[in-house]
GUDORO-426176 format. One line per 3 residues: number of its first residue (from 1); their letters; for each residue x, y, z of N, C-alpha, C. Coordinates in Angstrom, 2 decimals. Example, Ala and Ser with C-alpha at 12.3 -4.5 7.8 and 13.67 -1.06 7.14 Angstrom:
1> as> 13.19,-5.69,7.80,12.30,-4.50,7.80,13.20,-3.30,7.80 ~ 12.85,-2.25,7.08,13.67,-1.06,7.14,12.90,0.03,7.87
END
This chain:
1> mvs> 149.31,158.69,52.50,148.31,159.17,53.55,146.92,159.22,53.05 ~ 146.27,158.20,53.70,145.28,158.42,53.28,144.01,159.41,53.81 ~ 143.29,160.23,52.87,142.44,160.75,53.23,142.04,160.79,54.67
4> ata> 141.01,161.28,55.86,139.47,160.96,56.37,138.49,160.50,55.42 ~ 138.67,161.60,53.83,137.35,161.38,53.42,137.26,160.46,52.24 ~ 138.53,160.24,51.70,139.26,159.08,51.26,138.76,157.77,51.26
7> aie> 138.66,157.33,52.66,139.36,156.04,53.98,137.57,155.70,53.40 ~ 136.09,156.66,53.58,134.62,156.25,53.79,134.22,156.28,52.18 ~ 135.18,156.91,51.33,134.93,156.94,50.09,134.72,155.56,49.63
10> pgl> 133.59,154.29,48.46,133.87,152.98,47.66,134.68,152.97,46.84 ~ 134.97,152.51,46.99,135.92,151.88,46.19,137.68,152.14,46.88 ~ 137.34,152.29,48.19,138.79,152.12,48.34,138.97,151.60,49.82
13> ser> 138.15,150.13,49.89,138.57,149.34,50.53,140.33,149.07,51.13 ~ 140.60,148.58,49.75,142.55,148.52,50.00,142.89,149.18,50.52 ~ 143.11,150.57,50.94,143.38,151.12,51.71,143.14,150.90,53.92
16> rvp> 144.39,151.28,53.65,144.51,151.01,55.76,143.09,152.67,56.09 ~ 141.69,152.17,56.51,140.97,152.86,57.44,141.77,154.08,58.31 ~ 141.50,155.34,58.32,142.71,155.58,59.25,141.85,155.91,60.67
19> fag> 140.82,155.64,60.95,139.59,155.30,62.68,140.26,154.04,62.95 ~ 139.97,154.58,64.04,140.58,152.92,65.28,138.96,152.16,65.03 ~ 139.68,151.10,65.02,138.43,150.09,65.90,138.53,150.06,66.92
22> iat> 137.54,149.10,67.45,137.27,148.81,69.13,138.58,148.37,70.03 ~ 139.56,147.15,69.06,139.97,146.49,69.89,141.27,147.11,70.00 ~ 141.45,148.22,69.10,142.59,148.37,69.53,142.41,150.37,70.52
25> rav> 141.38,150.72,70.88,141.27,151.30,71.37,140.63,151.21,72.77 ~ 140.18,149.98,72.70,139.74,148.84,74.16,141.37,148.15,74.89 ~ 142.55,148.34,74.39,144.01,148.04,75.13,144.01,149.28,75.69
28> alv> 143.93,150.64,74.67,145.26,151.74,74.46,143.97,151.75,76.31 ~ 142.65,151.81,76.18,141.79,152.49,77.30,142.01,151.35,79.16 ~ 142.13,150.05,78.71,142.98,149.15,79.54,144.08,149.67,79.87
31> ldv> 145.21,149.78,79.40,146.63,150.05,79.90,146.68,151.89,80.60 ~ 145.72,152.39,79.59,145.55,154.10,80.59,144.85,153.16,81.95 ~ 144.00,152.44,82.20,143.07,153.01,83.26,143.97,151.52,84.78
34> alv> 145.29,150.96,84.11,146.38,150.62,85.09,147.02,151.78,85.19 ~ 147.86,152.18,84.25,148.81,154.07,84.73,147.48,154.90,85.85 ~ 146.89,154.22,85.39,145.82,155.30,87.13,146.77,154.96,88.06
37> tai> 145.09,153.87,88.22,145.29,153.06,89.13,146.53,152.91,89.95 ~ 147.78,152.50,89.24,149.10,152.53,89.41,149.67,154.16,90.13 ~ 149.08,155.85,89.77,149.57,156.25,90.30,148.61,156.75,91.40
40> vvv> 147.45,155.63,91.41,146.50,156.31,92.83,147.24,155.79,94.13 ~ 148.03,154.21,93.51,148.19,153.17,94.63,149.23,154.06,95.24 ~ 150.28,153.79,93.86,151.75,154.77,94.91,151.44,155.66,95.30
43> gag> 150.44,157.12,94.89,149.86,157.98,95.89,149.01,157.45,97.13 ~ 148.39,156.90,97.03,148.11,156.39,98.80,148.89,155.76,99.52 ~ 149.90,154.54,98.46,150.79,153.99,99.57,152.38,155.81,100.07
46> llg> 152.23,156.40,99.20,152.56,157.76,100.29,152.31,158.62,101.29 ~ 150.81,158.71,100.84,150.20,159.09,102.06,150.24,157.93,103.17 ~ 150.04,156.80,102.81,149.99,155.61,104.48,151.28,155.59,105.10
49> lva> 151.98,155.95,104.61,153.59,155.87,105.00,153.78,157.26,106.14 ~ 153.09,158.49,105.70,153.25,159.91,106.21,151.94,159.35,107.73 ~ 150.38,158.83,107.30,149.55,158.75,107.80,150.36,157.55,109.40
52> slv> 151.12,156.78,109.06,151.48,155.45,109.90,152.14,156.69,110.71 ~ 152.98,157.58,110.41,154.34,158.89,111.14,153.41,159.67,112.54 ~ 152.06,159.30,111.74,151.91,160.68,112.64,150.15,160.32,112.96
55> gel> 150.17,159.10,112.59,148.77,158.47,113.23,147.39,158.15,112.10 ~ 146.97,157.33,112.76,145.72,157.00,111.76,144.87,158.06,111.56 ~ 144.47,157.97,109.90,142.72,158.68,110.13,141.58,157.50,110.33
58> rpq> 140.69,158.35,111.02,139.59,157.90,111.21,138.26,158.73,111.35 ~ 137.70,158.35,110.99,136.69,156.92,110.51,136.36,156.27,109.51 ~ 136.58,155.18,109.34,137.19,154.30,107.90,136.34,154.72,106.91
61> wlv> 135.06,155.41,106.90,133.78,155.35,106.32,134.54,156.91,105.16 ~ 135.26,157.53,106.09,136.37,159.03,105.54,137.47,158.41,104.61 ~ 137.91,157.44,105.22,139.76,157.31,104.61,139.18,156.50,102.89
64> vtl> 137.74,155.78,102.85,137.29,155.36,101.64,136.24,156.51,100.99 ~ 136.28,157.24,101.45,135.65,158.23,100.50,136.35,158.91,99.89 ~ 137.90,159.53,100.54,138.28,160.14,100.41,139.52,159.28,98.73
67> agc> 139.79,157.92,99.18,140.55,157.13,98.40,139.37,156.98,97.21 ~ 138.47,156.93,97.20,137.36,157.32,95.56,137.91,158.30,95.07 ~ 137.48,159.88,95.60,137.79,160.94,95.01,139.10,161.53,95.00
70> awg> 140.26,160.62,95.19,141.93,160.90,94.73,141.27,159.92,93.66 ~ 140.75,159.10,93.66,141.10,158.08,92.11,140.19,158.63,90.79 ~ 138.77,159.31,91.51,138.57,159.98,90.24,138.75,160.78,90.07
73> ltv> 139.03,161.79,90.56,140.40,163.05,90.24,141.87,162.72,89.09 ~ 142.65,161.40,90.08,143.14,161.68,89.04,142.79,160.88,87.87 ~ 141.54,160.67,87.84,141.35,160.33,86.18,140.88,160.66,85.24
76> tvy> 140.24,161.99,86.63,139.77,163.20,85.49,141.05,164.12,85.01 ~ 141.90,164.09,85.62,142.94,165.22,85.41,143.86,164.32,84.31 ~ 143.84,162.75,84.03,145.01,162.03,83.77,144.61,161.90,81.94
79> fvl> 143.24,161.86,81.45,142.66,161.73,80.62,142.31,163.19,80.10 ~ 141.65,163.91,80.71,140.94,166.11,79.93,142.40,166.31,80.50 ~ 143.54,166.29,80.44,144.81,166.88,80.18,145.56,166.64,79.50
82> fws> 145.65,164.62,79.28,145.77,164.34,77.98,145.38,164.35,77.08 ~ 144.50,163.82,76.81,143.33,164.64,75.34,143.96,166.32,74.92 ~ 143.64,167.34,76.05,143.31,167.80,75.14,144.84,168.56,74.69
85> vtg> 145.96,168.26,75.23,147.17,169.00,75.31,147.53,168.38,74.11 ~ 148.38,166.49,74.21,148.06,165.82,73.15,147.88,165.66,72.12 ~ 146.37,165.19,72.43,145.44,164.42,71.93,145.41,162.86,71.69
88> qtp> 146.44,162.65,72.50,146.88,161.06,73.27,147.47,161.13,74.85 ~ 146.99,159.40,75.14,147.36,159.41,76.61,147.66,158.14,76.13 ~ 148.73,158.32,76.99,150.33,157.06,77.50,148.98,155.83,76.28
91> gmr> 148.37,155.38,76.99,147.73,154.51,76.62,147.24,154.04,74.38 ~ 147.06,155.25,74.59,146.64,155.47,72.73,148.07,156.31,72.52 ~ 148.99,156.27,73.04,149.76,156.74,72.27,151.24,154.88,72.26
94> amr> 150.14,154.08,73.39,151.19,153.17,72.92,150.75,151.84,71.80 ~ 149.54,152.55,71.58,148.95,151.65,71.03,148.82,152.64,69.28 ~ 149.50,153.66,68.62,149.43,154.79,68.32,148.27,155.08,67.38
97> lrv> 147.34,155.37,68.93,146.35,156.81,68.55,146.17,157.78,69.30 ~ 144.98,158.73,68.21,145.41,160.51,68.44,143.48,160.60,68.48 ~ 143.41,161.01,68.81,141.41,161.59,69.19,141.65,163.31,68.87
100> vta> 141.45,163.44,67.45,141.38,165.10,66.93,139.74,165.88,66.62 ~ 139.39,166.78,66.72,138.33,167.33,66.20,138.19,167.54,64.92 ~ 137.33,167.70,64.71,137.06,167.84,62.90,138.11,169.22,61.66
103> dgt> 138.84,169.52,63.06,139.94,170.22,62.27,141.03,169.66,61.85 ~ 141.49,168.80,62.40,142.45,167.34,62.84,143.47,167.81,63.98 ~ 142.80,169.07,65.04,143.79,169.09,66.95,143.15,168.39,67.72
106> ppr> 143.64,168.37,68.27,143.25,167.75,70.08,142.04,168.60,70.46 ~ 141.17,167.74,71.04,140.25,168.13,71.68,140.69,169.29,72.55 ~ 139.56,170.84,72.58,140.24,172.07,73.99,139.76,171.14,75.45
109> lgr> 140.09,172.45,76.42,139.66,171.34,77.78,137.61,171.19,77.75 ~ 137.27,171.88,78.00,135.90,171.55,77.94,135.22,170.06,76.98 ~ 135.84,170.40,75.87,135.17,169.08,74.70,135.75,168.11,75.26
112> afv> 137.11,167.62,75.88,137.95,166.42,76.42,137.14,166.44,77.72 ~ 136.65,166.95,78.67,135.73,166.94,79.86,134.53,166.36,79.11 ~ 134.25,167.29,78.18,132.74,166.09,77.43,132.99,164.87,76.49
115> rli> 134.19,164.33,76.44,134.51,163.16,76.27,134.69,162.39,76.89 ~ 135.16,162.86,78.40,135.85,161.95,79.80,134.06,161.23,79.67 ~ 132.76,162.53,79.96,132.05,162.21,80.31,131.29,161.19,79.58
118> gll> 131.73,161.65,78.45,130.65,159.89,77.98,131.29,159.12,77.86 ~ 133.20,158.64,77.99,133.11,157.65,77.95,133.06,157.48,79.21 ~ 133.28,157.69,80.39,131.93,157.49,81.53,130.44,156.75,81.27
121> lai> 129.95,156.93,80.59,128.61,157.29,80.60,129.20,155.96,79.48 ~ 129.75,155.61,78.41,129.82,154.68,77.85,130.12,153.23,78.61 ~ 130.45,153.12,79.46,131.27,151.84,80.11,130.34,151.21,81.40
124> vpl> 129.50,152.56,81.76,128.54,151.80,82.57,127.40,150.54,82.23 ~ 126.85,150.67,81.33,126.24,149.73,80.55,126.74,148.63,80.03 ~ 127.83,148.18,81.12,128.17,146.98,80.22,128.93,147.24,79.27
127> fag> 129.08,148.71,78.61,130.51,148.86,77.32,129.89,149.35,76.84 ~ 128.13,149.67,76.46,127.36,148.84,75.04,128.12,150.21,74.63 ~ 128.09,151.56,75.33,128.60,152.81,74.62,129.33,152.97,73.47
130> flp> 130.10,151.74,73.66,131.58,151.28,72.40,130.81,151.28,71.20 ~ 129.61,150.67,71.42,129.07,149.43,70.36,129.07,150.12,68.89 ~ 127.89,151.13,69.14,128.38,151.66,67.74,129.77,152.07,66.35
133> vlf> 130.94,151.82,67.51,132.09,151.61,66.62,132.11,150.45,65.73 ~ 131.37,149.53,65.97,131.01,148.72,64.87,130.32,149.24,63.63 ~ 129.37,150.13,63.61,128.48,150.16,62.97,129.41,151.64,62.03
136> dsk> 129.48,152.75,62.65,129.97,153.64,61.78,131.39,153.59,61.38 ~ 130.75,154.96,59.98,132.15,154.40,59.46,133.03,155.60,59.72 ~ 133.57,156.02,60.83,133.89,156.62,61.01,134.35,156.12,62.54
139> rra> 134.09,155.16,62.52,134.28,154.31,63.90,133.78,155.01,65.18 ~ 133.30,156.14,65.87,132.91,156.69,66.27,131.74,155.74,67.89 ~ 132.40,156.13,68.99,131.69,155.55,69.53,130.61,156.26,70.62
142> lpd> 130.22,156.55,71.81,129.59,157.02,72.26,130.41,158.68,72.93 ~ 131.41,158.54,72.95,132.49,159.96,73.62,132.58,160.67,72.31 ~ 132.34,160.36,71.36,133.28,160.89,70.14,132.14,161.39,69.96
145> yla> 130.55,161.29,70.33,129.35,161.63,69.46,129.41,162.57,70.21 ~ 129.36,163.04,71.75,128.75,164.02,72.57,130.37,165.12,72.21 ~ 131.36,164.59,72.53,132.44,165.11,71.72,132.43,165.71,70.37
148> rtv> 132.15,165.61,69.96,132.67,165.23,68.10,133.91,165.23,67.40 ~ 134.61,164.59,67.93,135.97,163.76,68.23,135.96,162.56,67.53 ~ 136.77,162.16,66.42,137.27,160.73,65.92,138.40,160.57,66.74
151> vly> 138.61,158.98,67.09,140.03,158.90,67.05,140.88,158.25,65.96 ~ 142.00,158.44,65.62,142.31,157.79,64.38,144.37,156.79,64.61 ~ 143.90,156.36,63.58,145.53,155.81,64.08,146.51,156.59,63.82
154> adg> 147.74,157.33,65.17,148.70,158.26,64.41,149.29,158.61,63.47 ~ 149.37,157.13,62.98,150.51,157.17,61.35,149.49,157.36,60.25 ~ 148.52,157.21,60.31,147.02,157.85,59.26,146.35,158.70,59.28
157> epd> 146.86,159.41,60.35,146.72,160.90,59.99,146.59,161.51,58.71 ~ 145.47,162.41,58.78,145.12,163.18,57.23,145.77,164.03,57.55 ~ 146.28,164.97,56.07,147.07,166.36,56.51,146.35,167.43,56.57
160> gav> 145.83,168.22,57.68,145.30,168.84,57.55,143.97,168.53,58.76 ~ 142.55,169.54,57.89,141.69,168.46,58.82,141.19,167.44,58.24 ~ 139.73,167.15,59.50,139.53,165.66,59.05,138.08,166.37,58.67
163> tgg> 137.59,165.69,57.15,136.43,166.78,56.23,135.21,166.01,57.06 ~ 134.33,166.77,56.81,132.72,165.35,56.75,132.24,166.21,58.51 ~ 133.60,166.45,59.00,132.53,167.14,60.14,132.33,165.56,61.73
166> p> 133.05,165.33,62.17,132.35,163.98,63.40,131.52,163.83,63.63
END
């Protein structure tokens, strides 16, 4: 296994860098958003079925507002819970990625929430918040800088702490 420090030292470029790149992170994010959307659609379908039995919800703006809130709440719970409990979402697991703090553990609840805010801020300006991944030695994006985390390949994790601090 390559340690995080050894991965950024000069002359060791023949070894695999343990920090995840932009392509694998993008695929993981797409998988996660698709899964969250599927969860919301199934939930909305079940609620629609129940609503058809008892009557429609009106006015229409209220239905749209509730649907948006449900999607936002599902996204928040999904990402924050998976990041803080296991250090990886199902999309990250499929791409063999893991998010860790400087001591090599998954981020705690508060840090995972800050990471989610950073993710939203990184997406808003046409995904520009992910451009630092292309230039940073630890391949950190805006969410990583704000939450002080790094994203590693799960099979390339160091034994112990990620030295140097994210």
